[in-house]
N, C-alpha and C positions, 0 to 999 in steps of 0.2 A: 568160404575159402576153397580154393582148388588145389589139389595135389598134382604136381607135374614131375616128370622125370627129366633130368638134365644130364647131358653127356658132356664131359670136359676132359681135358688132358690131365694126366696124373699129377703133374706139377701144379696145375691150377687147383685141383682138388686138395692137394696137400696145403697149399697156401690158404684156401678157404677154411679148412679145418683149423689151422693155426690162428687165423684171424678171428674166427668164430669163438675159439677158446679164449683168446685175448679179450674179446668183448663180452665173454660170459654168456654166449647165446648159441643157438644151433646153426649149422650151415644153412639149413632151410630158411630160417628167419633172416640170416645175414643176406642171403641172395635176394629174398623178398624185399628187404629194406633197400638194398642197392638198386634194384629195379624200380621200386617206388620213387626213390630220389631221382633216378635218371628220367623217369616219366615226368616228374614235377619240373625239372630243369628244361626238358624239351618243350613242355607245354608253355612255360614262361617265355622261352626263346621264341616260340612260334607266335605267341600273342604280341610280343615286342616287335617282331618282324612285321606282322600285319599292321600294327599301329604305325610303324615307320613308313610302310609302303602306302598307307592311306592318308598320309599327311598332305596338307595343302602346299602345292608347289607353285605358288603365284609369284613369279619373278616379273617385275614390271619396271620399265624405265621412264614411264610417263611420256613416251614418244621419243625421247632423246636416245641416241645410239649409246650403247655401252662403251665405256672407255677401253682403249686398246691396251694390250699388255705393256707396250713401250711407254705409254702415258702413265700408267700406274707405277711402273718401276723406274721412271726417268731419274728421279732424285737419287735413288740408290745406285743406279748404274753410273751416274756422274761421279760418284765418290771413287769408283774404281778406274777411272780413265785418267 
């Protein structure tokens, strides 16, 4: 474990002291746990993003042209005319 010095606004330090007391822990442990949780969430998000970006984007129409918007929504549009 490493010791670090953290500078924060007085109001933030007051909140951290109260939150740590509420959780029956130290401010140091509270900040460490919050940073560890942030790291886990960021890592999970990054992994999910990479998986999504690497997915197979094979859109194929077997040579036929894609339907036009008007063709797709023709039935719905007729209801409003």
